[in-house]
N, CA, C and O atoms as CSV, one atom per row, in Angstrom:
chain,resi,resn,atom,element,x,y,z
A,1,MET,N,N,-29.378,-40.574,45.094
A,1,MET,CA,C,-28.383,-41.273,45.864
A,1,MET,C,C,-29.052,-42.294,46.784
A,1,MET,O,O,-28.483,-43.344,47.082
A,2,ALA,N,N,-30.220,-41.984,47.212
A,2,ALA,CA,C,-30.946,-42.904,48.086
A,2,ALA,C,C,-31.279,-44.184,47.338
A,2,ALA,O,O,-31.362,-45.247,47.954
A,3,LEU,N,N,-31.469,-44.112,46.039
A,3,LEU,CA,C,-31.777,-45.303,45.260
A,3,LEU,C,C,-30.610,-46.278,45.262
A,3,LEU,O,O,-30.817,-47.489,45.338
A,4,PHE,N,N,-29.393,-45.768,45.179
A,4,PHE,CA,C,-28.235,-46.641,45.201
A,4,PHE,C,C,-28.104,-47.352,46.545
A,4,PHE,O,O,-27.749,-48.530,46.591
A,5,VAL,N,N,-28.381,-46.662,47.614
A,5,VAL,CA,C,-28.307,-47.275,48.942
A,5,VAL,C,C,-29.346,-48.365,49.053
A,5,VAL,O,O,-29.070,-49.437,49.592
A,6,ARG,N,N,-30.520,-48.107,48.556
A,6,ARG,CA,C,-31.570,-49.115,48.633
A,6,ARG,C,C,-31.244,-50.328,47.760
A,6,ARG,O,O,-31.574,-51.455,48.130
A,7,GLN,N,N,-30.622,-50.123,46.646
A,7,GLN,CA,C,-30.260,-51.256,45.805
A,7,GLN,C,C,-29.263,-52.159,46.515
A,7,GLN,O,O,-29.341,-53.383,46.402
A,8,ASP,N,N,-28.332,-51.567,47.240
A,8,ASP,CA,C,-27.376,-52.373,47.993
A,8,ASP,C,C,-28.061,-53.131,49.113
A,8,ASP,O,O,-27.703,-54.271,49.409
A,9,GLU,N,N,-29.029,-52.512,49.724
A,9,GLU,CA,C,-29.732,-53.168,50.821
A,9,GLU,C,C,-30.552,-54.347,50.322
A,9,GLU,O,O,-30.733,-55.324,51.048
A,10,ASN,N,N,-31.044,-54.270,49.111
A,10,ASN,CA,C,-31.895,-55.323,48.566
A,10,ASN,C,C,-31.099,-56.475,47.964
A,10,ASN,O,O,-31.687,-57.481,47.567
A,11,ARG,N,N,-29.804,-56.353,47.888
A,11,ARG,CA,C,-28.994,-57.422,47.334
A,11,ARG,C,C,-28.975,-58.627,48.257
A,11,ARG,O,O,-28.882,-58.515,49.480
A,12,SER,N,N,-29.065,-59.762,47.629
A,12,SER,CA,C,-28.969,-60.977,48.431
A,12,SER,C,C,-27.494,-61.282,48.679
A,12,SER,O,O,-26.600,-60.641,48.127
A,13,GLU,N,N,-27.281,-62.262,49.511
A,13,GLU,CA,C,-25.903,-62.642,49.831
A,13,GLU,C,C,-25.190,-63.194,48.590
A,13,GLU,O,O,-24.005,-62.935,48.380
A,14,LEU,N,N,-25.911,-63.943,47.789
A,14,LEU,CA,C,-25.340,-64.501,46.569
A,14,LEU,C,C,-24.972,-63.393,45.582
A,14,LEU,O,O,-23.904,-63.431,44.971
A,15,GLN,N,N,-25.849,-62.415,45.429
A,15,GLN,CA,C,-25.559,-61.305,44.532
A,15,GLN,C,C,-24.338,-60.530,45.014
A,15,GLN,O,O,-23.514,-60.095,44.209
A,16,GLN,N,N,-24.226,-60.361,46.307
A,16,GLN,CA,C,-23.094,-59.632,46.864
A,16,GLN,C,C,-21.784,-60.385,46.612
A,16,GLN,O,O,-20.773,-59.782,46.251
A,17,ARG,N,N,-21.813,-61.708,46.805
A,17,ARG,CA,C,-20.620,-62.511,46.570
A,17,ARG,C,C,-20.219,-62.489,45.099
A,17,ARG,O,O,-19.038,-62.381,44.770
A,18,LEU,N,N,-21.220,-62.594,44.213
A,18,LEU,CA,C,-20.923,-62.556,42.782
A,18,LEU,C,C,-20.346,-61.208,42.380
A,18,LEU,O,O,-19.420,-61.153,41.572
A,19,ALA,N,N,-20.866,-60.142,42.919
A,19,ALA,CA,C,-20.366,-58.816,42.586
A,19,ALA,C,C,-18.916,-58.652,43.037
A,19,ALA,O,O,-18.090,-58.134,42.285
A,20,THR,N,N,-18.603,-59.084,44.244
A,20,THR,CA,C,-17.230,-58.959,44.729
A,20,THR,C,C,-16.286,-59.869,43.932
A,20,THR,O,O,-15.146,-59.492,43.659
A,21,GLU,N,N,-16.756,-61.059,43.564
A,21,GLU,CA,C,-15.934,-61.971,42.779
A,21,GLU,C,C,-15.638,-61.389,41.396
A,21,GLU,O,O,-14.512,-61.486,40.909
A,22,LEU,N,N,-16.635,-60.791,40.773
A,22,LEU,CA,C,-16.425,-60.171,39.466
A,22,LEU,C,C,-15.481,-58.976,39.557
A,22,LEU,O,O,-14.676,-58.744,38.655
A,23,GLN,N,N,-15.583,-58.234,40.629
A,23,GLN,CA,C,-14.674,-57.108,40.818
A,23,GLN,C,C,-13.236,-57.591,40.985
A,23,GLN,O,O,-12.310,-56.988,40.441
A,24,GLU,N,N,-13.049,-58.668,41.730
A,24,GLU,CA,C,-11.709,-59.222,41.919
A,24,GLU,C,C,-11.132,-59.737,40.601
A,24,GLU,O,O,-9.949,-59.545,40.320
A,25,ARG,N,N,-11.974,-60.394,39.790
A,25,ARG,CA,C,-11.514,-60.880,38.492
A,25,ARG,C,C,-11.107,-59.715,37.593
A,25,ARG,O,O,-10.099,-59.781,36.889
A,26,ALA,N,N,-11.898,-58.657,37.627
A,26,ALA,CA,C,-11.577,-57.492,36.793
A,26,ALA,C,C,-10.258,-56.873,37.232
A,26,ALA,O,O,-9.470,-56.435,36.392
A,27,LYS,N,N,-10.009,-56.832,38.525
A,27,LYS,CA,C,-8.747,-56.287,39.029
A,27,LYS,C,C,-7.573,-57.156,38.596
A,27,LYS,O,O,-6.526,-56.633,38.213
A,28,LEU,N,N,-7.734,-58.469,38.650
A,28,LEU,CA,C,-6.668,-59.379,38.229
A,28,LEU,C,C,-6.374,-59.240,36.737
A,28,LEU,O,O,-5.213,-59.235,36.329
A,29,LYS,N,N,-7.426,-59.126,35.924
A,29,LYS,CA,C,-7.217,-58.953,34.485
A,29,LYS,C,C,-6.526,-57.640,34.188
A,29,LYS,O,O,-5.696,-57.563,33.282
A,30,ALA,N,N,-6.858,-56.609,34.941
A,30,ALA,CA,C,-6.231,-55.306,34.716
A,30,ALA,C,C,-4.744,-55.369,35.061
A,30,ALA,O,O,-3.927,-54.737,34.391
A,31,LYS,N,N,-4.394,-56.114,36.083
A,31,LYS,CA,C,-2.981,-56.250,36.453
A,31,LYS,C,C,-2.221,-57.058,35.407
A,31,LYS,O,O,-1.071,-56.744,35.099
A,32,GLU,N,N,-2.854,-58.099,34.856
A,32,GLU,CA,C,-2.195,-58.950,33.867
A,32,GLU,C,C,-1.997,-58.226,32.544
A,32,GLU,O,O,-1.032,-58.498,31.830
A,33,ALA,N,N,-2.880,-57.324,32.213
A,33,ALA,CA,C,-2.835,-56.648,30.911
A,33,ALA,C,C,-2.022,-55.362,30.969
A,33,ALA,O,O,-2.446,-54.332,30.445
A,34,GLU,N,N,-0.868,-55.418,31.596
A,34,GLU,CA,C,-0.013,-54.238,31.660
A,34,GLU,C,C,0.564,-53.958,30.289
A,34,GLU,O,O,0.703,-54.869,29.473
A,35,LEU,N,N,0.897,-52.726,30.033
A,35,LEU,CA,C,1.463,-52.334,28.749
A,35,LEU,C,C,2.878,-52.877,28.609
A,35,LEU,O,O,3.605,-52.973,29.598
A,36,PRO,N,N,3.275,-53.233,27.393
A,36,PRO,CA,C,4.630,-53.741,27.202
A,36,PRO,C,C,5.662,-52.651,27.455
A,36,PRO,O,O,5.399,-51.465,27.255
A,37,ASP,N,N,6.829,-53.072,27.894
A,37,ASP,CA,C,7.868,-52.095,28.228
A,37,ASP,C,C,8.673,-51.665,27.006
A,37,ASP,O,O,9.464,-50.726,27.095
A,38,GLY,N,N,8.490,-52.326,25.876
A,38,GLY,CA,C,9.183,-51.928,24.661
A,38,GLY,C,C,10.555,-52.555,24.508
A,38,GLY,O,O,11.181,-52.399,23.460
A,39,VAL,N,N,11.038,-53.253,25.513
A,39,VAL,CA,C,12.347,-53.885,25.411
A,39,VAL,C,C,12.179,-55.353,25.040
A,39,VAL,O,O,12.786,-55.824,24.078
A,40,GLU,N,N,11.372,-56.067,25.787
A,40,GLU,CA,C,11.174,-57.487,25.511
A,40,GLU,C,C,10.309,-57.702,24.276
A,40,GLU,O,O,10.400,-58.751,23.638
A,41,ASP,N,N,9.475,-56.731,23.931
A,41,ASP,CA,C,8.554,-56.882,22.824
A,41,ASP,C,C,9.095,-56.318,21.522
A,41,ASP,O,O,8.331,-56.124,20.577
A,42,SER,N,N,10.384,-56.053,21.447
A,42,SER,CA,C,10.944,-55.430,20.254
A,42,SER,C,C,11.624,-56.451,19.344
A,42,SER,O,O,12.558,-56.104,18.621
A,43,GLU,N,N,11.179,-57.681,19.368
A,43,GLU,CA,C,11.769,-58.727,18.526
A,43,GLU,C,C,11.560,-58.429,17.051
A,43,GLU,O,O,12.388,-58.819,16.228
A,44,PHE,N,N,10.484,-57.752,16.696
A,44,PHE,CA,C,10.204,-57.508,15.290
A,44,PHE,C,C,11.198,-56.538,14.660
A,44,PHE,O,O,11.255,-56.442,13.434
A,45,ILE,N,N,11.980,-55.818,15.457
A,45,ILE,CA,C,12.946,-54.859,14.940
A,45,ILE,C,C,14.249,-55.549,14.521
A,45,ILE,O,O,15.015,-55.001,13.728
A,46,LYS,N,N,14.493,-56.721,15.039
A,46,LYS,CA,C,15.736,-57.425,14.714
A,46,LYS,C,C,15.799,-57.710,13.222
A,46,LYS,O,O,14.816,-58.140,12.618
A,47,GLY,N,N,16.962,-57.466,12.636
A,47,GLY,CA,C,17.167,-57.737,11.220
A,47,GLY,C,C,16.768,-56.595,10.311
A,47,GLY,O,O,16.883,-56.715,9.091
A,48,THR,N,N,16.304,-55.499,10.865
A,48,THR,CA,C,15.952,-54.355,10.022
A,48,THR,C,C,17.125,-53.389,9.961
A,48,THR,O,O,18.016,-53.406,10.809
A,49,LYS,N,N,17.099,-52.538,8.925
A,49,LYS,CA,C,18.164,-51.559,8.769
A,49,LYS,C,C,17.631,-50.164,9.040
A,49,LYS,O,O,16.438,-49.894,8.900
A,50,GLN,N,N,18.529,-49.298,9.427
A,50,GLN,CA,C,18.163,-47.914,9.659
A,50,GLN,C,C,18.096,-47.185,8.321
A,50,GLN,O,O,18.821,-47.527,7.387
A,51,THR,N,N,17.234,-46.188,8.228
A,51,THR,CA,C,17.104,-45.429,6.991
A,51,THR,C,C,18.404,-44.700,6.691
A,51,THR,O,O,19.018,-44.102,7.574
A,52,THR,N,N,18.816,-44.761,5.420
A,52,THR,CA,C,20.069,-44.112,5.035
A,52,THR,C,C,19.847,-42.618,4.847
A,52,THR,O,O,18.720,-42.126,4.892
A,53,SER,N,N,20.941,-41.918,4.639
A,53,SER,CA,C,20.848,-40.472,4.460
A,53,SER,C,C,20.334,-40.108,3.074
A,53,SER,O,O,20.053,-38.938,2.812
A,54,LEU,N,N,20.206,-41.079,2.189
A,54,LEU,CA,C,19.705,-40.826,0.834
A,54,LEU,C,C,18.198,-41.050,0.707
A,54,LEU,O,O,17.688,-41.149,-0.409
A,55,ALA,N,N,17.496,-41.131,1.799
A,55,ALA,CA,C,16.056,-41.353,1.756
A,55,ALA,C,C,15.346,-40.189,1.082
A,55,ALA,O,O,14.319,-40.388,0.433
A,56,TRP,N,N,15.863,-39.003,1.221
A,56,TRP,CA,C,15.228,-37.840,0.600
A,56,TRP,C,C,15.275,-37.936,-0.915
A,56,TRP,O,O,14.408,-37.385,-1.594
A,57,VAL,N,N,16.283,-38.633,-1.463
A,57,VAL,CA,C,16.363,-38.818,-2.913
A,57,VAL,C,C,15.196,-39.679,-3.389
A,57,VAL,O,O,14.574,-39.375,-4.407
A,58,TRP,N,N,14.900,-40.738,-2.665
A,58,TRP,CA,C,13.774,-41.602,-3.033
A,58,TRP,C,C,12.451,-40.853,-2.935
A,58,TRP,O,O,11.543,-41.074,-3.736
A,59,ILE,N,N,12.350,-39.980,-1.965
A,59,ILE,CA,C,11.132,-39.171,-1.843
A,59,ILE,C,C,10.993,-38.246,-3.050
A,59,ILE,O,O,9.902,-38.106,-3.603
A,60,LEU,N,N,12.100,-37.614,-3.461
A,60,LEU,CA,C,12.062,-36.735,-4.634
A,60,LEU,C,C,11.732,-37.508,-5.911
A,60,LEU,O,O,10.971,-37.022,-6.748
A,61,ILE,N,N,12.292,-38.693,-6.065
A,61,ILE,CA,C,12.001,-39.520,-7.241
A,61,ILE,C,C,10.515,-39.886,-7.271
A,61,ILE,O,O,9.876,-39.807,-8.320
A,62,THR,N,N,9.976,-40.279,-6.141
A,62,THR,CA,C,8.559,-40.636,-6.057
A,62,THR,C,C,7.681,-39.443,-6.403
A,62,THR,O,O,6.715,-39.579,-7.155
A,63,LEU,N,N,8.010,-38.273,-5.858
A,63,LEU,CA,C,7.234,-37.070,-6.169
A,63,LEU,C,C,7.332,-36.717,-7.650
A,63,LEU,O,O,6.343,-36.288,-8.245
A,64,ALA,N,N,8.506,-36.889,-8.255
A,64,ALA,CA,C,8.676,-36.613,-9.678
A,64,ALA,C,C,7.827,-37.557,-10.517
A,64,ALA,O,O,7.201,-37.128,-11.487
A,65,ILE,N,N,7.799,-38.820,-10.161
A,65,ILE,CA,C,6.987,-39.796,-10.892
A,65,ILE,C,C,5.506,-39.452,-10.790
A,65,ILE,O,O,4.781,-39.502,-11.783
A,66,VAL,N,N,5.069,-39.108,-9.606
A,66,VAL,CA,C,3.665,-38.726,-9.413
A,66,VAL,C,C,3.358,-37.479,-10.236
A,66,VAL,O,O,2.299,-37.396,-10.859
A,67,GLY,N,N,4.268,-36.514,-10.246
A,67,GLY,CA,C,4.070,-35.296,-11.030
A,67,GLY,C,C,3.974,-35.591,-12.517
A,67,GLY,O,O,3.122,-35.028,-13.204
A,68,VAL,N,N,4.839,-36.470,-13.026
A,68,VAL,CA,C,4.813,-36.825,-14.438
A,68,VAL,C,C,3.505,-37.526,-14.786
A,68,VAL,O,O,2.913,-37.244,-15.828
A,69,VAL,N,N,3.051,-38.426,-13.936
A,69,VAL,CA,C,1.790,-39.129,-14.185
A,69,VAL,C,C,0.635,-38.135,-14.224
A,69,VAL,O,O,-0.214,-38.219,-15.112
A,70,ILE,N,N,0.583,-37.203,-13.289
A,70,ILE,CA,C,-0.482,-36.192,-13.272
A,70,ILE,C,C,-0.399,-35.328,-14.531
A,70,ILE,O,O,-1.425,-35.016,-15.136
A,71,TYR,N,N,0.818,-34.939,-14.929
A,71,TYR,CA,C,0.991,-34.120,-16.141
A,71,TYR,C,C,0.490,-34.872,-17.375
A,71,TYR,O,O,-0.193,-34.290,-18.218
A,72,LEU,N,N,0.824,-36.164,-17.487
A,72,LEU,CA,C,0.381,-36.954,-18.640
A,72,LEU,C,C,-1.136,-37.104,-18.670
A,72,LEU,O,O,-1.745,-37.068,-19.739
A,73,ILE,N,N,-1.739,-37.272,-17.513
A,73,ILE,CA,C,-3.196,-37.399,-17.450
A,73,ILE,C,C,-3.868,-36.097,-17.884
A,73,ILE,O,O,-4.845,-36.119,-18.631
A,74,VAL,N,N,-3.343,-34.966,-17.416
A,74,VAL,CA,C,-3.929,-33.673,-17.745
A,74,VAL,C,C,-3.753,-33.373,-19.232
A,74,VAL,O,O,-4.686,-32.896,-19.879
A,75,THR,N,N,-2.575,-33.644,-19.778
A,75,THR,CA,C,-2.345,-33.335,-21.193
A,75,THR,C,C,-3.103,-34.275,-22.116
A,75,THR,O,O,-3.486,-33.866,-23.212
A,76,SER,N,N,-3.329,-35.502,-21.719
A,76,SER,CA,C,-4.053,-36.437,-22.583
A,76,SER,C,C,-5.555,-36.183,-22.551
A,76,SER,O,O,-6.263,-36.601,-23.467
A,77,SER,N,N,-6.055,-35.516,-21.529
A,77,SER,CA,C,-7.488,-35.253,-21.452
A,77,SER,C,C,-7.890,-34.065,-22.310
A,77,SER,O,O,-9.081,-33.873,-22.552
A,78,ASN,N,N,-6.940,-33.259,-22.779
A,78,ASN,CA,C,-7.265,-32.085,-23.626
A,78,ASN,C,C,-7.386,-32.475,-25.027
A,78,ASN,O,O,-7.653,-31.631,-25.882
């Protein structure tokens, strides 16, 4: 801990000013980079449709197709 105190004591006035200026810039950037609230940034959702209640049918069809492809691969390799 004594090393940190000595490092501060050895800083010149210019180094001290630069350090404080960089800290202030970092604080300003952190304030500007706030997370989006999800309301104003939701433009990409406009024009999309909600999933219908028949989505499970498409999932079953996809699984059936994958199953048939796997079955054909296994039977053709014998």
